N, C-alpha and C positions, 0 to 999 in steps of 0.2 A: 408532736412531742410528748403528749400525754403528761404534761407537767401540771401540778396542782398549785394554784395561786391562792394564798390565804390572806384575807384582808380583815384586820381587827379595827374596830371603831366603837363609838359610843352606842351604836345600835346593836352591837354584838359582833360576832365573827362569822364570816362566810368563806367557803372554800369552793373554787370553781376550777374545772379542767380548762387548760389553755394550751395553745400550741407552743412548745418550747423550741429553743434553738440549740444547736450542737456545734459550738466552735471547734475547729480543728478536727472534725469528723472525717473519716475516710469515705469517699464517694467512689463507687465502682459501677460502671455502666456496661451491661451485658446485652447481647442480641436477645430479644424476648424468648423466654422458654429454654434458654441454653445457659451454659457457663462460659460461652465464647465472649471474650472482651470485644466491645464495639470500638471501632475507630472513631475518635472524637477530635474536635478542634477547639482552639481558643478564640477563633474569629471566623468571619465569613469572607475572608479575602480571596483573591484569585491569584495563586492558589491559597487555600486556607492553611493556617498554621496548626500543625499537629499538637495535640495536648496529651500528656501522660494519662493513662487509665490503669489503675486508680489514681485519684488526686485528692487533695485535702481541702476542705471547706475553709473559708476565711475565719478570722478571729471573731467575727460577729455571726458566724454560722451560715453565711451566704455562699452560694456556689452557682456555677453555670458551666455549660458546655454547648457547643454547636455540634449537631449530629445530622447525618444524612436522613432523608425521609425514611421512615421505617418504624418498627416497634421495638421498644427497649425496656429492660428491667433495670431499675436504679437501686443499688444496695447502699445502705447507710450503716456504718459501724464506727467504733472508736469514739473519741471526743465526748466521753461521758454516756454513750449509748450502752446500756447494760445488756441488751439483747438486740443484735443486728436485725434490721428489717429491710424489706424490699418492696418497692412500689412499681 
């Protein structure tokens, strides 16, 4: 998240980069190297339950999806993210 945490105390002030969270961010999962939306699921049942793609992270920034074996790109946007990024 590239968030800066600043701590002030008797010994002075320090600033450190920490991982931030992004509540209510939009999560979009693509087939790797494409803009094709991946088919994703909300569980691993038999059959699995389809999940919307894109979807929104929780109020605490957590998210999950079940995906078939393969390679995927995950894009994060909205929810306070000023510049969308993909991993």
